[in-house]
py3Dmol code that shows the C-alpha trace and the ligand (Angstrom):
import py3Dmol

protein = """\
ATOM      1  CA  UNK A   1       3.560  19.594  -3.602  1.00  0.00           C
ATOM      2  CA  UNK A   2       0.800  20.215  -6.121  1.00  0.00           C
ATOM      3  CA  UNK A   3      -1.195  17.042  -5.678  1.00  0.00           C
ATOM      4  CA  UNK A   4      -0.358  15.617  -2.262  1.00  0.00           C
ATOM      5  CA  UNK A   5      -0.762  16.895   1.250  1.00  0.00           C
ATOM      6  CA  UNK A   6       1.431  15.531   3.994  1.00  0.00           C
ATOM      7  CA  UNK A   7       1.009  15.486   7.745  1.00  0.00           C
ATOM      8  CA  UNK A   8       2.772  13.744  10.583  1.00  0.00           C
ATOM      9  CA  UNK A   9       1.169  11.900  13.431  1.00  0.00           C
ATOM     10  CA  UNK A  10       4.086  10.981  15.667  1.00  0.00           C
ATOM     11  CA  UNK A  11       6.375   8.884  13.494  1.00  0.00           C
ATOM     12  CA  UNK A  12       3.640   8.095  10.951  1.00  0.00           C
ATOM     13  CA  UNK A  13       3.493  10.113   7.749  1.00  0.00           C
ATOM     14  CA  UNK A  14      -0.037  10.553   6.375  1.00  0.00           C
ATOM     15  CA  UNK A  15       0.059  11.014   2.601  1.00  0.00           C
ATOM     16  CA  UNK A  16      -3.187  12.377   1.150  1.00  0.00           C
ATOM     17  CA  UNK A  17      -3.754  12.418  -2.593  1.00  0.00           C
ATOM     18  CA  UNK A  18      -5.282  15.825  -2.995  1.00  0.00           C
ATOM     19  CA  UNK A  19      -7.251  16.274  -6.222  1.00  0.00           C
ATOM     20  CA  UNK A  20     -10.764  15.923  -4.806  1.00  0.00           C
ATOM     21  CA  UNK A  21     -12.441  17.607  -7.806  1.00  0.00           C
ATOM     22  CA  UNK A  22     -11.014  14.794  -9.991  1.00  0.00           C
ATOM     23  CA  UNK A  23     -11.694  12.126  -7.378  1.00  0.00           C
ATOM     24  CA  UNK A  24      -7.945  12.048  -6.690  1.00  0.00           C
ATOM     25  CA  UNK A  25      -7.171  10.463 -10.077  1.00  0.00           C
ATOM     26  CA  UNK A  26      -3.507   9.579 -10.557  1.00  0.00           C
ATOM     27  CA  UNK A  27      -2.018  11.910 -13.133  1.00  0.00           C
ATOM     28  CA  UNK A  28       1.694  12.146 -13.908  1.00  0.00           C
ATOM     29  CA  UNK A  29       2.224  14.751 -11.203  1.00  0.00           C
ATOM     30  CA  UNK A  30       0.635  12.554  -8.525  1.00  0.00           C
ATOM     31  CA  UNK A  31       2.829   9.628  -9.579  1.00  0.00           C
ATOM     32  CA  UNK A  32       5.993  11.771  -9.564  1.00  0.00           C
ATOM     33  CA  UNK A  33       5.156  13.356  -6.217  1.00  0.00           C
ATOM     34  CA  UNK A  34       4.246  10.018  -4.637  1.00  0.00           C
ATOM     35  CA  UNK A  35       7.553   8.631  -5.889  1.00  0.00           C
ATOM     36  CA  UNK A  36       9.439  11.489  -4.233  1.00  0.00           C
ATOM     37  CA  UNK A  37       7.571  11.142  -0.941  1.00  0.00           C
ATOM     38  CA  UNK A  38       8.200   7.399  -0.912  1.00  0.00           C
ATOM     39  CA  UNK A  39      11.922   8.101  -1.241  1.00  0.00           C
ATOM     40  CA  UNK A  40      11.575  10.169   1.936  1.00  0.00           C
ATOM     41  CA  UNK A  41       9.733   7.326   3.651  1.00  0.00           C
ATOM     42  CA  UNK A  42      12.604   5.029   2.683  1.00  0.00           C
ATOM     43  CA  UNK A  43      15.368   7.406   3.770  1.00  0.00           C
ATOM     44  CA  UNK A  44      14.088   9.493   6.679  1.00  0.00           C
ATOM     45  CA  UNK A  45      14.718   7.644   9.963  1.00  0.00           C
ATOM     46  CA  UNK A  46      12.093   9.808  11.687  1.00  0.00           C
ATOM     47  CA  UNK A  47       9.382   8.206   9.508  1.00  0.00           C
ATOM     48  CA  UNK A  48       8.521   4.757  10.818  1.00  0.00           C
ATOM     49  CA  UNK A  49       5.339   4.143   8.817  1.00  0.00           C
ATOM     50  CA  UNK A  50       3.066   5.748   6.246  1.00  0.00           C
ATOM     51  CA  UNK A  51      -0.664   5.864   5.578  1.00  0.00           C
ATOM     52  CA  UNK A  52      -2.000   6.662   2.122  1.00  0.00           C
ATOM     53  CA  UNK A  53      -5.481   8.106   1.786  1.00  0.00           C
ATOM     54  CA  UNK A  54      -7.530  10.363  -0.495  1.00  0.00           C
ATOM     55  CA  UNK A  55      -8.824  13.871  -0.007  1.00  0.00           C
ATOM     56  CA  UNK A  56     -12.532  14.425   0.591  1.00  0.00           C
ATOM     57  CA  UNK A  57     -15.131  11.871   1.571  1.00  0.00           C
ATOM     58  CA  UNK A  58     -15.976  10.477  -1.861  1.00  0.00           C
ATOM     59  CA  UNK A  59     -12.828   8.890  -3.246  1.00  0.00           C
ATOM     60  CA  UNK A  60      -9.598   7.273  -2.201  1.00  0.00           C
ATOM     61  CA  UNK A  61      -8.383   7.347  -5.820  1.00  0.00           C
ATOM     62  CA  UNK A  62     -10.755   6.850  -8.789  1.00  0.00           C
ATOM     63  CA  UNK A  63      -8.029   5.477 -11.017  1.00  0.00           C
ATOM     64  CA  UNK A  64      -5.372   6.640 -13.376  1.00  0.00           C
ATOM     65  CA  UNK A  65      -6.225  10.005 -14.904  1.00  0.00           C
ATOM     66  CA  UNK A  66      -8.122   8.995 -18.036  1.00  0.00           C
ATOM     67  CA  UNK A  67      -7.499  12.372 -19.674  1.00  0.00           C
ATOM     68  CA  UNK A  68      -3.812  11.395 -19.945  1.00  0.00           C
ATOM     69  CA  UNK A  69      -4.681   8.292 -21.982  1.00  0.00           C
ATOM     70  CA  UNK A  70      -5.526  10.376 -25.053  1.00  0.00           C
ATOM     71  CA  UNK A  71      -2.874   9.965 -27.716  1.00  0.00           C
ATOM     72  CA  UNK A  72      -1.082   7.056 -26.042  1.00  0.00           C
ATOM     73  CA  UNK A  73       0.140   4.276 -28.323  1.00  0.00           C
ATOM     74  CA  UNK A  74       1.531   0.843 -27.387  1.00  0.00           C
ATOM     75  CA  UNK A  75       4.932   2.252 -26.518  1.00  0.00           C
ATOM     76  CA  UNK A  76       3.507   5.152 -24.481  1.00  0.00           C
ATOM     77  CA  UNK A  77       1.057   2.898 -22.652  1.00  0.00           C
ATOM     78  CA  UNK A  78       3.769   0.470 -21.616  1.00  0.00           C
ATOM     79  CA  UNK A  79       6.037   3.331 -20.542  1.00  0.00           C
ATOM     80  CA  UNK A  80       3.241   4.833 -18.404  1.00  0.00           C
ATOM     81  CA  UNK A  81       2.698   1.509 -16.647  1.00  0.00           C
ATOM     82  CA  UNK A  82       6.412   0.832 -16.227  1.00  0.00           C
ATOM     83  CA  UNK A  83       7.159   4.256 -14.791  1.00  0.00           C
ATOM     84  CA  UNK A  84       4.253   4.088 -12.348  1.00  0.00           C
ATOM     85  CA  UNK A  85       5.123   0.595 -11.185  1.00  0.00           C
ATOM     86  CA  UNK A  86       8.772   1.496 -10.618  1.00  0.00           C
ATOM     87  CA  UNK A  87       8.237   4.940  -9.099  1.00  0.00           C
ATOM     88  CA  UNK A  88       5.307   4.112  -6.854  1.00  0.00           C
ATOM     89  CA  UNK A  89       3.652   0.712  -6.757  1.00  0.00           C
ATOM     90  CA  UNK A  90       6.692  -1.562  -6.441  1.00  0.00           C
ATOM     91  CA  UNK A  91       8.320   1.005  -4.163  1.00  0.00           C
ATOM     92  CA  UNK A  92       5.351   0.803  -1.791  1.00  0.00           C
ATOM     93  CA  UNK A  93       5.260  -2.985  -1.835  1.00  0.00           C
ATOM     94  CA  UNK A  94       8.983  -3.313  -1.148  1.00  0.00           C
ATOM     95  CA  UNK A  95       9.148  -0.564   1.456  1.00  0.00           C
ATOM     96  CA  UNK A  96      10.864  -1.758   4.618  1.00  0.00           C
ATOM     97  CA  UNK A  97       8.452   0.363   6.668  1.00  0.00           C
ATOM     98  CA  UNK A  98       4.719  -0.353   6.794  1.00  0.00           C
ATOM     99  CA  UNK A  99       2.607   1.467   4.244  1.00  0.00           C
ATOM    100  CA  UNK A 100      -1.119   1.209   4.966  1.00  0.00           C
ATOM    101  CA  UNK A 101      -4.018   2.223   2.716  1.00  0.00           C
ATOM    102  CA  UNK A 102      -6.895   4.036   4.424  1.00  0.00           C
ATOM    103  CA  UNK A 103      -9.553   3.694   1.735  1.00  0.00           C
ATOM    104  CA  UNK A 104     -12.115   6.461   2.118  1.00  0.00           C
ATOM    105  CA  UNK A 105     -14.368   5.976  -0.936  1.00  0.00           C
ATOM    106  CA  UNK A 106     -13.873   4.887  -4.542  1.00  0.00           C
ATOM    107  CA  UNK A 107     -10.726   2.802  -5.067  1.00  0.00           C
ATOM    108  CA  UNK A 108     -11.009   2.057  -8.762  1.00  0.00           C
ATOM    109  CA  UNK A 109      -8.452   1.028 -11.342  1.00  0.00           C
ATOM    110  CA  UNK A 110      -5.130   2.579 -10.321  1.00  0.00           C
ATOM    111  CA  UNK A 111      -6.755   3.455  -6.980  1.00  0.00           C
ATOM    112  CA  UNK A 112      -7.521  -0.174  -6.228  1.00  0.00           C
ATOM    113  CA  UNK A 113      -3.997  -1.001  -7.411  1.00  0.00           C
ATOM    114  CA  UNK A 114      -2.537   1.684  -5.125  1.00  0.00           C
ATOM    115  CA  UNK A 115      -4.428   0.221  -2.165  1.00  0.00           C
ATOM    116  CA  UNK A 116      -3.297  -3.297  -3.115  1.00  0.00           C
ATOM    117  CA  UNK A 117       0.365  -2.275  -3.345  1.00  0.00           C
ATOM    118  CA  UNK A 118       0.139  -1.172   0.298  1.00  0.00           C
ATOM    119  CA  UNK A 119       1.010  -3.749   2.937  1.00  0.00           C
ATOM    120  CA  UNK A 120      -2.579  -3.884   4.140  1.00  0.00           C
ATOM    121  CA  UNK A 121      -5.824  -1.972   3.748  1.00  0.00           C
ATOM    122  CA  UNK A 122      -8.481  -0.515   6.013  1.00  0.00           C
ATOM    123  CA  UNK A 123     -11.739   0.604   4.441  1.00  0.00           C
ATOM    124  CA  UNK A 124     -14.338   3.146   5.404  1.00  0.00           C
ATOM    125  CA  UNK A 125     -17.840   1.690   5.145  1.00  0.00           C
ATOM    126  CA  UNK A 126     -18.494   3.795   2.011  1.00  0.00           C
ATOM    127  CA  UNK A 127     -15.454   2.387   0.158  1.00  0.00           C
ATOM    128  CA  UNK A 128     -15.913   0.754  -3.235  1.00  0.00           C
ATOM    129  CA  UNK A 129     -13.319  -1.302  -5.045  1.00  0.00           C
ATOM    130  CA  UNK A 130     -13.039  -2.314  -8.679  1.00  0.00           C
ATOM    131  CA  UNK A 131     -10.872  -2.675 -11.749  1.00  0.00           C
ATOM    132  CA  UNK A 132     -13.050  -1.073 -14.440  1.00  0.00           C
ATOM    133  CA  UNK A 133     -10.343  -0.947 -17.140  1.00  0.00           C
ATOM    134  CA  UNK A 134     -12.249  -3.324 -19.446  1.00  0.00           C
ATOM    135  CA  UNK A 135     -14.874  -0.582 -19.766  1.00  0.00           C
ATOM    136  CA  UNK A 136     -12.137   1.458 -21.457  1.00  0.00           C
ATOM    137  CA  UNK A 137     -10.917  -1.452 -23.600  1.00  0.00           C
ATOM    138  CA  UNK A 138      -7.877  -1.851 -21.337  1.00  0.00           C
ATOM    139  CA  UNK A 139      -6.525  -3.984 -18.515  1.00  0.00           C
ATOM    140  CA  UNK A 140      -4.903  -2.757 -15.292  1.00  0.00           C
ATOM    141  CA  UNK A 141      -1.352  -1.457 -15.747  1.00  0.00           C
ATOM    142  CA  UNK A 142      -0.194  -0.846 -12.206  1.00  0.00           C
ATOM    143  CA  UNK A 143      -0.058  -4.460 -11.029  1.00  0.00           C
ATOM    144  CA  UNK A 144      -3.784  -5.173 -10.668  1.00  0.00           C
ATOM    145  CA  UNK A 145      -3.759  -8.444 -12.594  1.00  0.00           C
ATOM    146  CA  UNK A 146      -1.061  -9.721 -10.245  1.00  0.00           C
ATOM    147  CA  UNK A 147      -1.938  -8.363  -6.802  1.00  0.00           C
ATOM    148  CA  UNK A 148      -5.721  -8.855  -7.022  1.00  0.00           C
ATOM    149  CA  UNK A 149      -5.484 -12.664  -7.463  1.00  0.00           C
ATOM    150  CA  UNK A 150      -2.793 -12.790  -4.742  1.00  0.00           C
ATOM    151  CA  UNK A 151      -5.190 -11.104  -2.334  1.00  0.00           C
ATOM    152  CA  UNK A 152      -8.595 -12.565  -3.219  1.00  0.00           C
ATOM    153  CA  UNK A 153      -7.866 -15.645  -5.354  1.00  0.00           C
ATOM    154  CA  UNK A 154      -7.865 -16.244  -9.077  1.00  0.00           C
ATOM    155  CA  UNK A 155     -11.566 -16.837  -9.697  1.00  0.00           C
ATOM    156  CA  UNK A 156     -12.821 -13.791  -7.812  1.00  0.00           C
ATOM    157  CA  UNK A 157     -10.065 -11.665  -9.352  1.00  0.00           C
ATOM    158  CA  UNK A 158     -10.871 -12.741 -12.880  1.00  0.00           C
ATOM    159  CA  UNK A 159     -14.559 -12.069 -12.286  1.00  0.00           C
ATOM    160  CA  UNK A 160     -13.823  -8.521 -11.095  1.00  0.00           C
ATOM    161  CA  UNK A 161     -11.287  -7.906 -13.880  1.00  0.00           C
ATOM    162  CA  UNK A 162     -13.580  -9.215 -16.613  1.00  0.00           C
ATOM    163  CA  UNK A 163     -16.845  -7.641 -15.433  1.00  0.00           C
ATOM    164  CA  UNK A 164     -15.305  -4.346 -14.341  1.00  0.00           C
ATOM    165  CA  UNK A 165     -17.808  -4.495 -11.455  1.00  0.00           C
ATOM    166  CA  UNK A 166     -17.415  -2.653  -8.170  1.00  0.00           C
ATOM    167  CA  UNK A 167     -17.632  -4.356  -4.797  1.00  0.00           C
ATOM    168  CA  UNK A 168     -18.586  -2.640  -1.580  1.00  0.00           C
ATOM    169  CA  UNK A 169     -16.535  -2.550   1.611  1.00  0.00           C
ATOM    170  CA  UNK A 170     -18.389  -5.470   3.216  1.00  0.00           C
ATOM    171  CA  UNK A 171     -17.658  -7.674   0.187  1.00  0.00           C
ATOM    172  CA  UNK A 172     -14.036  -6.506   0.141  1.00  0.00           C
ATOM    173  CA  UNK A 173     -13.785  -7.582   3.783  1.00  0.00           C
ATOM    174  CA  UNK A 174     -15.351 -10.953   3.019  1.00  0.00           C
ATOM    175  CA  UNK A 175     -12.923 -11.432   0.096  1.00  0.00           C
ATOM    176  CA  UNK A 176      -9.908 -10.536   2.271  1.00  0.00           C
ATOM    177  CA  UNK A 177      -9.097  -7.474   0.198  1.00  0.00           C
ATOM    178  CA  UNK A 178      -9.269  -5.299   3.326  1.00  0.00           C
ATOM    179  CA  UNK A 179      -8.484  -6.126   6.935  1.00  0.00           C
ATOM    180  CA  UNK A 180     -11.140  -3.939   8.567  1.00  0.00           C
ATOM    181  CA  UNK A 181     -14.211  -1.925   7.640  1.00  0.00           C
ATOM    182  CA  UNK A 182     -14.914   0.991   9.962  1.00  0.00           C
ATOM    183  CA  UNK A 183     -17.234   4.014   9.972  1.00  0.00           C
ATOM    184  CA  UNK A 184     -15.777   6.724   7.728  1.00  0.00           C
ATOM    185  CA  UNK A 185     -15.099   9.098  10.626  1.00  0.00           C
ATOM    186  CA  UNK A 186     -13.062   6.415  12.405  1.00  0.00           C
ATOM    187  CA  UNK A 187     -10.907   5.431   9.426  1.00  0.00           C
ATOM    188  CA  UNK A 188      -7.769   7.409  10.192  1.00  0.00           C
ATOM    189  CA  UNK A 189      -7.822   6.630  13.896  1.00  0.00           C
ATOM    190  CA  UNK A 190      -8.058   2.903  13.092  1.00  0.00           C
ATOM    191  CA  UNK A 191      -5.149   3.151  10.636  1.00  0.00           C
ATOM    192  CA  UNK A 192      -3.095   5.159  13.121  1.00  0.00           C
ATOM    193  CA  UNK A 193      -3.838   2.739  15.948  1.00  0.00           C
ATOM    194  CA  UNK A 194      -2.235  -0.013  13.841  1.00  0.00           C
ATOM    195  CA  UNK A 195       0.781   1.968  12.642  1.00  0.00           C
ATOM    196  CA  UNK A 196       1.412   3.145  16.205  1.00  0.00           C
ATOM    197  CA  UNK A 197       1.656  -0.467  17.345  1.00  0.00           C
ATOM    198  CA  UNK A 198       4.036  -1.326  14.499  1.00  0.00           C
ATOM    199  CA  UNK A 199       6.116   1.814  15.175  1.00  0.00           C
ATOM    200  CA  UNK A 200       7.053   0.332  18.573  1.00  0.00           C
ATOM    201  CA  UNK A 201       8.480  -2.869  17.060  1.00  0.00           C
ATOM    202  CA  UNK A 202      12.052  -3.498  15.929  1.00  0.00           C
ATOM    203  CA  UNK A 203      12.435  -1.793  12.520  1.00  0.00           C
ATOM    204  CA  UNK A 204      14.758  -4.468  11.114  1.00  0.00           C
ATOM    205  CA  UNK A 205      12.257  -7.161  12.088  1.00  0.00           C
ATOM    206  CA  UNK A 206       9.456  -5.232  10.369  1.00  0.00           C
ATOM    207  CA  UNK A 207      11.642  -4.926   7.267  1.00  0.00           C
ATOM    208  CA  UNK A 208      12.286  -8.658   7.480  1.00  0.00           C
ATOM    209  CA  UNK A 209       8.543  -9.423   7.568  1.00  0.00           C
ATOM    210  CA  UNK A 210       8.007  -7.443   4.352  1.00  0.00           C
ATOM    211  CA  UNK A 211      10.977  -9.009   2.590  1.00  0.00           C
ATOM    212  CA  UNK A 212      10.201 -12.590   3.584  1.00  0.00           C
ATOM    213  CA  UNK A 213       6.487 -12.381   2.778  1.00  0.00           C
ATOM    214  CA  UNK A 214       7.148 -10.858  -0.632  1.00  0.00           C
ATOM    215  CA  UNK A 215       9.861 -13.403  -1.367  1.00  0.00           C
ATOM    216  CA  UNK A 216       7.150 -16.044  -1.262  1.00  0.00           C
ATOM    217  CA  UNK A 217       5.267 -14.228  -4.026  1.00  0.00           C
ATOM    218  CA  UNK A 218       8.344 -13.728  -6.212  1.00  0.00           C
ATOM    219  CA  UNK A 219       9.102 -16.219  -8.954  1.00  0.00           C
ATOM    220  CA  UNK A 220      12.351 -18.170  -8.612  1.00  0.00           C
ATOM    221  CA  UNK A 221      12.860 -16.987  -5.045  1.00  0.00           C
ATOM    222  CA  UNK A 222      12.500 -19.481  -2.207  1.00  0.00           C
ATOM    223  CA  UNK A 223      10.473 -17.716   0.480  1.00  0.00           C
ATOM    224  CA  UNK A 224      11.325 -20.297   3.136  1.00  0.00           C
ATOM    225  CA  UNK A 225      15.028 -19.839   2.476  1.00  0.00           C
ATOM    226  CA  UNK A 226      14.631 -16.049   2.571  1.00  0.00           C
ATOM    227  CA  UNK A 227      12.867 -16.411   5.914  1.00  0.00           C
ATOM    228  CA  UNK A 228      15.631 -18.612   7.364  1.00  0.00           C
ATOM    229  CA  UNK A 229      18.316 -16.187   6.225  1.00  0.00           C
ATOM    230  CA  UNK A 230      16.590 -13.137   7.687  1.00  0.00           C
ATOM    231  CA  UNK A 231      15.723 -15.008  10.896  1.00  0.00           C
ATOM    232  CA  UNK A 232      19.402 -15.845  11.287  1.00  0.00           C
ATOM    233  CA  UNK A 233      20.663 -12.371  10.406  1.00  0.00           C
ATOM    234  CA  UNK A 234      18.398 -10.753  12.979  1.00  0.00           C
ATOM    235  CA  UNK A 235      20.170 -12.612  15.798  1.00  0.00           C
ATOM    236  CA  UNK A 236      23.197 -10.417  15.084  1.00  0.00           C
ATOM    237  CA  UNK A 237      21.215  -7.223  15.680  1.00  0.00           C
ATOM    238  CA  UNK A 238      21.284  -5.155  18.857  1.00  0.00           C
ATOM    239  CA  UNK A 239      17.481  -5.016  18.768  1.00  0.00           C
ATOM    240  CA  UNK A 240      17.130  -8.808  18.981  1.00  0.00           C
ATOM    241  CA  UNK A 241      19.377  -8.783  22.058  1.00  0.00           C
ATOM    242  CA  UNK A 242      17.353  -5.885  23.492  1.00  0.00           C
ATOM    243  CA  UNK A 243      14.092  -7.760  22.785  1.00  0.00           C
ATOM    244  CA  UNK A 244      15.207 -10.858  24.677  1.00  0.00           C
ATOM    245  CA  UNK A 245      16.720  -8.832  27.561  1.00  0.00           C
ATOM    246  CA  UNK A 246      13.580  -6.733  27.906  1.00  0.00           C
ATOM    247  CA  UNK A 247      11.422  -9.859  28.035  1.00  0.00           C
ATOM    248  CA  UNK A 248      13.587 -11.460  30.708  1.00  0.00           C
ATOM    249  CA  UNK A 249      13.777  -8.216  32.701  1.00  0.00           C
ATOM    250  CA  UNK A 250       9.974  -7.779  32.391  1.00  0.00           C
ATOM    251  CA  UNK A 251      10.190  -4.325  30.793  1.00  0.00           C
ATOM    252  CA  UNK A 252       9.274  -2.772  27.457  1.00  0.00           C
ATOM    253  CA  UNK A 253      12.046  -3.056  24.841  1.00  0.00           C
ATOM    254  CA  UNK A 254      13.635   0.121  23.491  1.00  0.00           C
ATOM    255  CA  UNK A 255      14.423  -0.721  19.878  1.00  0.00           C
ATOM    256  CA  UNK A 256      16.891   1.368  17.915  1.00  0.00           C
ATOM    257  CA  UNK A 257      16.780  -0.137  14.449  1.00  0.00           C
ATOM    258  CA  UNK A 258      20.280  -1.575  14.875  1.00  0.00           C
TER     259      UNK A 258
END
"""
ligand_1 = """\
48
COA
N -9.614 10.153 -14.527
C -9.865 11.454 -14.769
N -10.906 12.118 -14.228
C -11.710 11.431 -13.401
C -11.509 10.079 -13.101
C -10.392 9.434 -13.709
N -10.107 8.145 -13.456
N -12.491 9.667 -12.276
C -13.260 10.736 -12.048
N -12.803 11.804 -12.720
C -13.358 13.175 -12.762
C -14.606 13.245 -13.612
O -14.264 13.372 -14.970
C -15.255 14.473 -13.032
O -14.576 15.608 -13.530
P -15.427 16.901 -14.054
O -16.179 17.365 -12.835
O -14.367 17.869 -14.486
O -16.321 16.405 -15.122
C -14.930 14.388 -11.554
O -13.795 13.521 -11.455
C -16.044 13.784 -10.718
O -16.382 12.509 -11.273
P -17.874 12.116 -11.731
O -17.765 11.048 -12.766
O -18.652 13.329 -12.092
O -18.435 11.522 -10.370
P -19.595 10.435 -10.223
O -19.938 10.416 -8.771
O -20.688 10.672 -11.185
O -18.914 9.036 -10.601
C -17.151 7.388 -10.596
C -17.856 8.510 -9.822
C -15.936 6.985 -9.779
C -18.093 6.194 -10.734
C -16.736 7.901 -11.990
O -16.041 9.121 -11.835
C -15.851 6.964 -12.760
O -16.329 5.975 -13.274
N -14.552 7.282 -12.861
C -13.608 6.537 -13.654
C -13.220 5.287 -12.953
C -12.275 4.474 -13.813
O -12.631 4.009 -14.887
N -11.062 4.292 -13.324
C -10.081 3.490 -13.969
C -9.243 4.299 -14.869
S -8.056 3.268 -15.673
"""
view = py3Dmol.view(width=600, height=400)
view.addModel(protein, "pdb")
view.setStyle({"model": 0}, {"cartoon": {"style": "trace"}})
view.addModel(ligand_1, "xyz")
view.setStyle({"model": 1}, {"stick": {}})
view.zoomTo()
view.show()
């Protein structure tokens, strides 16, 4: 890995974007490496959840690497966005295991989009969020025009997209962009405390939560129907039987992901 560092905390994989001298900007290598690590998160049964964060105390990710924009034309720009969305952003959103953003500083442009693709976000009190692409004569390309209004509403999203302004962590909390704001030195322990809770739940039920919630945000898909189908299917799983038995026997369930 050239641009990521990985560490395990129990069954949680901590993925750190590691280009602190470039404020962890997303170049092609970061995107490719993130894509590969996400495949591992999908496929490795030992990994039950992932946390994405940035190296250093200044930035989560300060955006796509602007130096790679030089020489792009319409075709190249679209290809860059498409590749990133497929390899990383959509893969995070659709991951059957929780992927949490621990935002430890600037989350701008592609960094804000990376945080928004995660299932939920926790911010350090020095975090700053924004979509400054208009300052470059661009718009977001990694899903920002879609996920920002989903998370904070259309009016607030359009204001941020059109002004390119940054908001601080307290405003992000008020807008519902992040679930918690914590002191910077408590960021990872807060994120881990949440993934550790989720790691104890039935994996197929967690996967069902992701799928059903996202169905409701997908055009031409009936989220309520998706929910009913998954709800029904889960009754055929060993874990649902274990969950009910454990409750009745007044003990903790031992889920197996089956
Ligand atoms: N792409 C490439 N390099 C970036 C970058 C990005 N998105 N963001 C920061 N960097 C680099 C800077 O060029 C600088 O590199 P250098 O030391 O080789 O000159 C280094 O990271 C540190 O950034 P710097 O601008 O000196 O830090 P700062 O504290 O003065 O400002 C920011 C911090 C985040 C406000 C500023 O870096 C910035 O505006 N970055 C771009 C944000 C952006 O527009 N993102 C969306 C891209 S689509």
